[in-house]
C-alpha positions in Angstrom: -65.8 -11.0 71.0 -67.7 -9.0 73.7 -70.9 -7.1 73.2 -69.1 -3.7 73.0 -66.7 -4.9 70.3 -69.6 -6.4 68.3 -71.5 -3.1 68.6 -68.5 -1.2 67.4 -67.9 -3.5 64.4 -71.6 -3.3 63.4 -71.6 0.5 63.7 -68.4 0.9 61.7 -69.6 -1.5 59.0 -73.0 0.3 58.6 -71.4 3.7 58.6 -69.0 2.6 55.9 -71.8 1.2 53.8 -74.0 4.3 54.0 -71.4 7.1 54.0 -68.7 5.6 51.8 -64.9 5.7 52.1 -64.9 9.4 52.6 -67.6 9.3 55.3 -65.4 10.2 58.3 -63.8 13.2 56.7 -67.1 14.4 55.3 -68.8 14.0 58.7 -66.1 15.9 60.4 -66.4 18.8 58.0 -70.2 18.8 58.1 -70.5 19.0 61.8 -67.3 20.8 62.9 -66.5 23.4 60.2 -67.2 26.9 61.5 -69.8 29.1 59.9 -73.6 29.7 59.9 -76.0 26.9 59.0 -79.3 26.9 57.1 -81.1 25.3 60.0 -80.6 25.9 63.7 -79.9 23.1 66.2 -83.2 21.6 67.3 -85.0 22.5 64.1 -87.4 19.9 62.6 -85.1 19.3 59.7 -82.2 18.4 62.0 -84.5 16.2 64.1 -85.9 14.3 61.2 -82.7 13.9 59.2 -80.8 12.9 62.3 -83.0 9.9 63.0 -82.6 6.3 62.0 -86.1 6.5 60.4 -84.3 8.0 57.4 -83.3 4.5 56.4 -87.0 3.6 56.0 -87.8 6.9 54.5 -85.1 6.6 51.9 -86.3 3.2 50.6 -89.9 4.5 50.6 -88.9 7.6 48.6 -87.1 5.5 46.0 -90.0 3.2 45.6 -92.5 6.1 45.3 -90.4 8.1 42.9 -90.0 5.1 40.7 -93.8 5.2 40.0 -93.4 8.3 37.8 -92.2 7.1 34.4 -90.1 10.3 33.6 -88.4 10.3 37.0 -87.7 6.5 36.6 -86.3 7.0 33.1 -83.8 9.5 34.4 -82.8 7.3 37.3 -82.4 4.3 35.0 -80.5 6.2 32.4 -78.1 8.2 34.5 -77.9 7.3 38.2 -75.9 4.0 38.2 -78.2 2.6 40.9 -77.3 -1.0 39.7 -73.7 -0.5 38.9 -72.8 1.6 41.9 -75.7 1.5 44.4 -73.6 2.2 47.5 -71.9 5.1 45.8 -75.3 6.6 44.9 -76.4 6.1 48.5 -73.3 7.8 49.9 -73.8 10.8 47.6 -77.4 11.1 48.5 -76.9 10.7 52.3 -74.0 13.2 52.2 -76.2 15.8 50.3 -79.0 15.4 53.0 -76.4 15.7 55.7 -74.6 18.8 54.4 -77.8 20.7 53.7 -79.3 19.9 57.1 -76.1 20.2 59.3 -73.3 21.7 57.2 -72.3 25.3 56.8 -74.4 27.5 54.6 -71.5 27.8 52.1 -71.1 24.0 51.9 -74.8 23.5 51.6 -75.1 25.9 48.7 -72.1 24.3 47.0 -73.8 20.9 47.3 -77.0 22.3 45.8 -75.0 23.9 42.9 -73.4 20.6 42.1 -76.8 18.8 42.0 -78.3 21.5 39.8 -75.3 21.2 37.4 -75.9 17.4 37.2 -79.6 17.9 36.6 -78.9 20.1 33.6 -77.0 17.2 32.0 -79.6 14.5 32.7 -82.0 14.4 29.8 -83.1 11.9 27.1 -85.7 9.4 26.1 -86.4 6.1 27.7 -86.7 2.8 25.6 -90.5 3.3 25.9 -90.3 6.7 24.4 -90.7 8.7 27.6 -88.9 12.0 27.3 -87.3 13.3 30.5 -85.3 16.3 31.7 -84.1 16.2 35.4 -84.2 20.0 35.6 -87.9 20.1 34.6 -89.5 22.0 37.6 -92.6 19.7 37.6 -90.4 16.6 37.8 -88.2 18.1 40.4 -91.3 18.8 42.5 -92.4 15.2 42.2 -89.0 13.9 43.4 -89.0 16.5 46.3 -92.6 15.7 47.3 -92.0 12.0 47.3 -88.9 12.4 49.5 -90.5 14.8 52.0 -93.7 12.7 52.3 -91.5 9.6 52.9 -89.3 11.2 55.5 -92.3 12.5 57.4 -94.2 9.2 57.2 -91.1 7.2 58.3 -90.3 9.5 61.2 -93.9 9.4 62.4 -93.9 5.6 62.2 -90.5 4.6 63.6 -88.8 7.9 64.7 -87.3 8.0 68.1 -89.3 11.2 69.0 -92.1 11.9 66.6 -93.1 15.5 66.1 -96.5 17.1 66.3 -98.4 18.0 63.2 -97.2 21.5 63.7 -93.7 20.3 63.9 -94.0 18.4 60.6 -95.6 21.4 59.0 -92.5 23.3 59.9 -90.3 20.5 58.5 -92.1 20.7 55.2 -91.8 24.5 55.2 -88.0 24.3 56.0 -87.4 21.8 53.3 -89.2 24.0 50.8 -86.3 26.4 51.1 -83.9 23.7 49.9 -86.3 22.7 47.2 -86.4 26.2 45.8 -82.6 26.4 45.7 -82.7 23.1 43.7 -85.1 24.7 41.2 -88.4 23.4 42.4 -91.3 25.8 41.8 -94.0 26.2 44.4 -92.8 23.4 46.7 -95.3 22.6 49.5 -95.0 24.5 52.8 -97.4 22.4 54.9 -98.6 18.8 55.2 -101.9 19.8 53.6 -100.2 21.2 50.5 -97.9 18.2 50.3 -100.8 15.8 50.3 -102.6 17.9 47.7 -99.6 18.0 45.4 -99.0 14.3 45.7 -102.6 13.5 44.9 -102.4 15.7 41.8 -99.6 13.5 40.4 -101.7 10.3 40.7 -102.9 10.2 37.0 -99.2 10.3 35.8 -98.1 7.3 37.9 -97.7 3.8 36.8 -95.2 0.8 37.0 -93.1 1.1 33.8 -90.8 -1.8 32.9 -87.9 0.2 34.3 -89.8 0.8 37.5 -90.6 -2.9 37.8 -86.9 -3.7 37.5 -86.0 -1.1 40.1 -88.6 -2.2 42.6 -87.5 -5.8 42.2 -83.9 -4.7 42.8 -84.7 -2.7 45.9 -87.0 -5.3 47.4 -85.7 -8.6 46.3 -82.1 -8.3 45.0 -80.3 -5.8 47.3 -76.5 -5.8 47.0 -76.1 -7.1 50.5 -74.6 -10.1 52.2 -77.2 -12.7 53.2 -76.4 -12.0 56.9 -77.7 -8.4 56.6 -80.8 -9.1 54.5 -83.2 -9.9 57.4 -82.5 -6.4 58.8 -82.9 -4.8 55.3 -86.1 -6.8 54.9 -87.4 -5.0 58.0 -86.7 -1.6 56.5 -88.3 -2.5 53.1 -91.4 -4.0 54.6 -91.9 -1.0 56.8 -91.3 1.3 53.8 -93.9 -0.5 51.7 -96.4 -0.8 54.6 -96.4 3.0 55.1 -97.1 3.7 51.5 -100.7 4.5 50.4 -102.8 1.4 49.4 -102.8 2.5 45.8 -99.0 2.5 45.7 -98.8 -0.9 47.4 -101.2 -2.2 44.8 -98.9 -0.9 42.1 -95.9 -2.4 43.7 -97.8 -5.7 44.2 -96.9 -6.2 47.9 -98.9 -5.7 51.0 -96.4 -6.8 53.8 -97.7 -7.8 57.2 -96.0 -6.6 60.3 -94.0 -4.0 58.4 -94.3 -1.3 61.1 -93.1 -3.7 63.9 -90.2 -4.9 61.6 -89.2 -1.3 60.9 -89.2 -0.4 64.5 -86.9 -3.4 65.3 -84.6 -2.6 62.4 -84.2 1.1 63.3 -83.6 0.3 66.9 -80.8 -2.0 65.8 -79.4 0.8 63.7 -79.5 3.2 66.6 -77.8 0.7 68.9 -75.0 0.0 66.4 -74.3 3.6 65.4 -74.2 4.8 69.0 -70.9 3.0 69.3 -69.3 4.7 66.3 -66.8 7.3 67.7 -67.1 9.8 64.9 -70.9 9.6 64.7 -72.5 12.6 66.5 -75.6 11.4 68.3 -78.0 13.8 66.6 -77.1 12.5 63.1 -77.4 9.0 61.9 -77.5 8.6 58.1 -74.2 10.3 57.0 
């Protein structure tokens, strides 16, 4: 097998894992359907969400979100992250893609679907933690953890990192999506994002459900052994870029995480560049 064929096979396999069986059709609609978009070409949202750094940012966001007991209770009780991890990944990556790159109508429809799901996600964890996914405060935590993770990952391993002003604009642009999802007072700058995250600190801890999720993400990924070294590069980078207090909670301070993340994301860019239906500006879905 020559290098070109190997690259093609690697790209196809990765795309299928991340986007799911409907990935090619979804991508065609997202990028080629006519109509206005929420974000213009060249906007910070498109730059960040179209970069392979999203693979690092996604893992970091999941780990950070897990430290909030109510958020973790909702994930454990309703997301199917263990029974259908790849399905959950495909749904998440498609949502991020359609809101960043899809038509305004499709983006709004995706938001409406998520809000309807959130209304049904409520209950009490085995520890007695009550949760409601539509709770604006909980929604803001999930949003803030995601945005902080995507910004941090892009700054660390992104192909073309933005300036602070560019990331401020990214945070502000993503606030418009957050508001449509029901988040109240989402941050509109890096400074506001940091202040909001800091305000959640007293609520964060590693619950038994969080411990199980962290172990699953870091040590028991549903991947063939051949793919685990690359995944380890993504996870070590994700943890390395987390605040020291979060690394302390997780119990892992990996060495060389940034370098490993750069190598892993370069490999992802290399493989996906050979995927025929993968527009160059968009990697994850």
